[in-house]
A tleap script that builds the chain and sets N, CA, C and O, in Angstrom:
source leaprc.protein.ff14SB
mol = sequence {
  NMET ASP SER LYS GLU TYR LYS LEU ASN ASP
  ILE VAL MET MET ARG LYS GLU HIE PRO CYS
  GLY ALA ASN LYS TRP GLN ILE ILE ARG MET
  GLY ALA ASP ILE ARG ILE LYS CYS LEU ASN
  CYS GLU ARG SER ILE LEU MET PRO ARG SER
  GLU PHE ASP ARG LYS LEU LYS LYS ILE ILE
  THR CGLU
}
set mol.1.N position { 77.288 103.147 106.202 }
set mol.1.CA position { 78.364 101.868 105.491 }
set mol.1.C position { 78.216 100.775 106.970 }
set mol.1.O position { 77.216 100.211 107.414 }
set mol.2.N position { 79.653 100.773 107.469 }
set mol.2.CA position { 79.568 99.911 108.312 }
set mol.2.C position { 79.378 100.514 109.642 }
set mol.2.O position { 79.442 101.743 109.651 }
set mol.3.N position { 79.125 99.838 110.945 }
set mol.3.CA position { 79.230 100.424 112.163 }
set mol.3.C position { 80.608 100.717 112.903 }
set mol.3.O position { 80.567 100.927 114.115 }
set mol.4.N position { 81.605 100.737 112.355 }
set mol.4.CA position { 83.073 100.955 112.744 }
set mol.4.C position { 82.853 102.723 113.107 }
set mol.4.O position { 83.005 103.656 112.319 }
set mol.5.N position { 82.469 102.779 114.502 }
set mol.5.CA position { 82.994 104.149 115.245 }
set mol.5.C position { 83.912 104.098 115.837 }
set mol.5.O position { 84.128 103.208 116.660 }
set mol.6.N position { 84.948 105.343 115.490 }
set mol.6.CA position { 86.304 105.555 116.197 }
set mol.6.C position { 86.495 106.773 116.218 }
set mol.6.O position { 86.016 107.571 115.412 }
set mol.7.N position { 87.406 107.101 117.390 }
set mol.7.CA position { 87.638 108.500 117.546 }
set mol.7.C position { 88.996 108.614 117.950 }
set mol.7.O position { 89.699 107.606 118.023 }
set mol.8.N position { 89.528 109.994 118.279 }
set mol.8.CA position { 91.117 110.222 118.654 }
set mol.8.C position { 91.273 109.445 119.602 }
set mol.8.O position { 90.415 109.109 120.418 }
set mol.9.N position { 92.531 109.069 119.544 }
set mol.9.CA position { 93.344 108.025 120.808 }
set mol.9.C position { 92.576 106.827 121.017 }
set mol.9.O position { 92.576 106.415 122.178 }
set mol.10.N position { 91.812 106.062 120.028 }
set mol.10.CA position { 91.462 105.024 120.300 }
set mol.10.C position { 92.848 104.381 119.738 }
set mol.10.O position { 93.819 104.918 119.204 }
set mol.11.N position { 92.516 102.773 120.125 }
set mol.11.CA position { 93.436 101.950 119.942 }
set mol.11.C position { 92.965 100.921 118.831 }
set mol.11.O position { 92.020 100.208 119.168 }
set mol.12.N position { 93.515 100.721 117.471 }
set mol.12.CA position { 93.043 99.790 116.730 }
set mol.12.C position { 93.879 98.620 115.828 }
set mol.12.O position { 94.991 98.865 115.359 }
set mol.13.N position { 93.336 97.581 115.685 }
set mol.13.CA position { 93.643 96.717 115.241 }
set mol.13.C position { 93.722 96.876 113.477 }
set mol.13.O position { 92.670 97.219 112.938 }
set mol.14.N position { 94.898 96.642 112.613 }
set mol.14.CA position { 94.647 97.208 111.003 }
set mol.14.C position { 94.801 95.441 110.525 }
set mol.14.O position { 95.070 94.564 111.346 }
set mol.15.N position { 94.624 95.249 109.417 }
set mol.15.CA position { 94.332 93.748 108.635 }
set mol.15.C position { 95.633 93.327 108.561 }
set mol.15.O position { 95.993 92.190 108.866 }
set mol.16.N position { 96.583 94.479 108.041 }
set mol.16.CA position { 98.084 93.957 108.020 }
set mol.16.C position { 99.008 94.328 108.831 }
set mol.16.O position { 98.903 95.552 108.917 }
set mol.17.N position { 99.878 93.956 109.492 }
set mol.17.CA position { 100.732 94.169 110.724 }
set mol.17.C position { 101.935 95.030 110.141 }
set mol.17.O position { 102.334 94.870 108.987 }
set mol.18.N position { 102.425 95.855 110.927 }
set mol.18.CA position { 103.472 96.514 110.550 }
set mol.18.C position { 104.748 96.077 110.662 }
set mol.18.O position { 105.062 95.805 111.820 }
set mol.19.N position { 105.673 95.903 109.760 }
set mol.19.CA position { 107.024 95.723 109.325 }
set mol.19.C position { 107.584 95.319 110.856 }
set mol.19.O position { 108.079 94.202 111.006 }
set mol.20.N position { 107.490 96.339 112.100 }
set mol.20.CA position { 108.276 95.801 113.100 }
set mol.20.C position { 107.670 94.642 113.937 }
set mol.20.O position { 108.251 94.074 114.861 }
set mol.21.N position { 106.310 94.347 113.442 }
set mol.21.CA position { 105.977 92.893 113.829 }
set mol.21.C position { 104.766 93.409 114.853 }
set mol.21.O position { 104.094 92.479 115.298 }
set mol.22.N position { 104.346 94.853 115.335 }
set mol.22.CA position { 103.004 94.673 116.061 }
set mol.22.C position { 101.998 94.938 114.997 }
set mol.22.O position { 102.152 94.901 113.777 }
set mol.23.N position { 100.735 95.265 115.835 }
set mol.23.CA position { 99.356 95.053 115.259 }
set mol.23.C position { 98.384 96.246 115.652 }
set mol.23.O position { 97.259 96.427 115.187 }
set mol.24.N position { 99.132 97.140 116.738 }
set mol.24.CA position { 98.182 98.156 117.418 }
set mol.24.C position { 98.713 99.197 117.146 }
set mol.24.O position { 99.915 99.463 117.177 }
set mol.25.N position { 97.607 100.023 116.785 }
set mol.25.CA position { 98.084 101.533 116.392 }
set mol.25.C position { 96.742 102.324 117.273 }
set mol.25.O position { 95.653 101.875 117.630 }
set mol.26.N position { 97.318 103.577 117.416 }
set mol.26.CA position { 96.522 104.600 117.976 }
set mol.26.C position { 96.191 105.822 117.216 }
set mol.26.O position { 97.161 106.498 116.872 }
set mol.27.N position { 95.233 106.163 116.944 }
set mol.27.CA position { 94.776 107.162 116.166 }
set mol.27.C position { 95.077 108.243 116.502 }
set mol.27.O position { 94.247 108.635 117.323 }
set mol.28.N position { 96.011 109.143 116.275 }
set mol.28.CA position { 96.531 110.403 116.642 }
set mol.28.C position { 95.941 111.701 115.608 }
set mol.28.O position { 96.187 112.873 115.892 }
set mol.29.N position { 95.338 111.411 114.691 }
set mol.29.CA position { 94.699 112.851 114.017 }
set mol.29.C position { 93.536 112.048 112.979 }
set mol.29.O position { 93.416 110.993 112.356 }
set mol.30.N position { 92.925 113.081 113.206 }
set mol.30.CA position { 91.374 112.809 112.322 }
set mol.30.C position { 90.851 113.844 111.517 }
set mol.30.O position { 90.781 114.988 111.966 }
set mol.31.N position { 90.464 113.556 110.336 }
set mol.31.CA position { 89.744 114.517 109.589 }
set mol.31.C position { 89.567 113.994 108.135 }
set mol.31.O position { 88.792 113.039 108.098 }
set mol.32.N position { 90.055 114.345 106.971 }
set mol.32.CA position { 89.686 113.658 105.686 }
set mol.32.C position { 90.714 112.706 105.734 }
set mol.32.O position { 90.508 111.558 105.341 }
set mol.33.N position { 92.108 113.164 106.299 }
set mol.33.CA position { 92.689 111.846 106.674 }
set mol.33.C position { 93.037 111.333 107.818 }
set mol.33.O position { 92.614 112.030 108.740 }
set mol.34.N position { 93.757 110.211 108.246 }
set mol.34.CA position { 93.538 109.701 109.743 }
set mol.34.C position { 95.205 109.685 109.548 }
set mol.34.O position { 95.762 109.478 108.470 }
set mol.35.N position { 95.731 109.890 110.544 }
set mol.35.CA position { 97.259 109.788 111.034 }
set mol.35.C position { 97.208 108.547 112.225 }
set mol.35.O position { 96.504 108.658 113.229 }
set mol.36.N position { 98.038 107.395 111.957 }
set mol.36.CA position { 97.826 106.138 113.139 }
set mol.36.C position { 99.285 106.209 113.315 }
set mol.36.O position { 100.124 106.474 112.454 }
set mol.37.N position { 99.508 105.863 114.875 }
set mol.37.CA position { 100.893 105.746 115.154 }
set mol.37.C position { 101.350 104.260 115.702 }
set mol.37.O position { 100.919 104.001 116.825 }
set mol.38.N position { 102.103 103.315 115.119 }
set mol.38.CA position { 102.512 102.225 115.844 }
set mol.38.C position { 102.836 102.564 117.357 }
set mol.38.O position { 103.431 103.549 117.795 }
set mol.39.N position { 102.208 101.328 118.147 }
set mol.39.CA position { 102.485 101.572 119.486 }
set mol.39.C position { 104.043 100.739 120.044 }
set mol.39.O position { 104.442 100.649 121.205 }
set mol.40.N position { 104.640 100.255 118.902 }
set mol.40.CA position { 105.749 99.289 119.134 }
set mol.40.C position { 106.874 100.514 118.791 }
set mol.40.O position { 107.588 101.031 119.651 }
set mol.41.N position { 106.877 100.759 117.789 }
set mol.41.CA position { 107.794 101.296 117.038 }
set mol.41.C position { 108.145 102.842 117.181 }
set mol.41.O position { 109.236 103.409 117.129 }
set mol.42.N position { 106.555 103.450 117.424 }
set mol.42.CA position { 106.219 104.974 117.434 }
set mol.42.C position { 106.130 105.288 115.843 }
set mol.42.O position { 105.600 106.399 115.859 }
set mol.43.N position { 106.267 105.072 114.949 }
set mol.43.CA position { 106.519 105.181 113.432 }
set mol.43.C position { 104.724 105.498 113.077 }
set mol.43.O position { 103.852 104.690 113.394 }
set mol.44.N position { 104.501 106.534 112.527 }
set mol.44.CA position { 103.318 106.985 112.143 }
set mol.44.C position { 103.048 107.165 110.402 }
set mol.44.O position { 103.854 107.606 109.582 }
set mol.45.N position { 101.873 106.750 110.196 }
set mol.45.CA position { 101.308 106.689 108.769 }
set mol.45.C position { 100.107 107.551 108.460 }
set mol.45.O position { 99.172 107.443 109.254 }
set mol.46.N position { 99.967 108.367 107.474 }
set mol.46.CA position { 98.848 109.181 106.995 }
set mol.46.C position { 98.322 108.436 106.224 }
set mol.46.O position { 99.118 107.790 105.542 }
set mol.47.N position { 96.852 108.183 105.973 }
set mol.47.CA position { 96.070 107.569 104.979 }
set mol.47.C position { 94.895 108.469 104.964 }
set mol.47.O position { 94.576 109.166 105.927 }
set mol.48.N position { 94.252 108.425 103.813 }
set mol.48.CA position { 92.903 108.322 103.544 }
set mol.48.C position { 91.802 107.829 104.521 }
set mol.48.O position { 91.818 106.735 105.086 }
set mol.49.N position { 90.782 108.843 104.654 }
set mol.49.CA position { 89.684 107.930 105.816 }
set mol.49.C position { 89.192 106.633 104.857 }
set mol.49.O position { 88.822 105.630 105.468 }
set mol.50.N position { 89.173 106.610 103.622 }
set mol.50.CA position { 88.470 105.739 102.843 }
set mol.50.C position { 89.519 104.473 102.785 }
set mol.50.O position { 89.089 103.354 103.069 }
set mol.51.N position { 90.584 104.613 102.499 }
set mol.51.CA position { 91.832 103.701 102.899 }
set mol.51.C position { 91.378 103.269 104.405 }
set mol.51.O position { 90.616 102.313 104.543 }
set mol.52.N position { 91.837 103.957 105.469 }
set mol.52.CA position { 91.439 103.508 106.677 }
set mol.52.C position { 90.227 102.647 107.041 }
set mol.52.O position { 90.379 101.577 107.631 }
set mol.53.N position { 89.256 103.022 106.758 }
set mol.53.CA position { 88.111 101.928 106.585 }
set mol.53.C position { 87.985 100.936 106.277 }
set mol.53.O position { 87.320 100.068 106.843 }
set mol.54.N position { 88.805 100.823 104.985 }
set mol.54.CA position { 89.096 99.409 104.206 }
set mol.54.C position { 90.301 98.659 104.898 }
set mol.54.O position { 90.219 97.489 104.525 }
set mol.55.N position { 91.107 98.773 105.524 }
set mol.55.CA position { 92.175 98.326 106.337 }
set mol.55.C position { 91.784 97.946 107.604 }
set mol.55.O position { 92.136 96.816 107.942 }
set mol.56.N position { 90.992 98.760 108.583 }
set mol.56.CA position { 90.429 98.554 109.994 }
set mol.56.C position { 90.105 97.065 109.821 }
set mol.56.O position { 89.513 96.486 108.910 }
set mol.57.N position { 90.679 96.596 110.991 }
set mol.57.CA position { 90.186 95.121 111.463 }
set mol.57.C position { 89.245 95.078 112.334 }
set mol.57.O position { 88.235 94.380 112.254 }
set mol.58.N position { 89.546 95.855 113.246 }
set mol.58.CA position { 88.889 95.934 114.648 }
set mol.58.C position { 89.372 97.129 115.990 }
set mol.58.O position { 90.516 97.436 116.324 }
set mol.59.N position { 88.446 97.476 116.391 }
set mol.59.CA position { 88.883 98.396 117.288 }
set mol.59.C position { 89.149 98.029 118.796 }
set mol.59.O position { 88.126 97.687 119.391 }
set mol.60.N position { 89.880 98.030 119.265 }
set mol.60.CA position { 90.504 97.467 120.752 }
set mol.60.C position { 89.898 98.030 121.919 }
set mol.60.O position { 89.009 97.463 122.555 }
set mol.61.N position { 90.449 99.305 122.239 }
set mol.61.CA position { 89.938 100.067 123.004 }
set mol.61.C position { 89.329 101.378 122.453 }
set mol.61.O position { 89.649 101.890 121.380 }
set mol.62.N position { 88.380 101.873 123.352 }
set mol.62.CA position { 87.612 103.304 123.063 }
set mol.62.C position { 88.002 104.355 124.069 }
set mol.62.O position { 87.519 105.486 124.000 }
savepdb mol mol.pdb
quit
């Protein structure tokens, strides 16, 4: 598919920002599902990998 290569602890930017106003997320769990944590308010969300790939805008740091 895409050349989006990400790994655990990468900082990523999603297409939509979090309701707290931040748009930087850290990948904290990988598998069939991916858990990401908002770097502003520390909330985390779990989503299927296919949904994550669709909503990912760019990888900020690796």
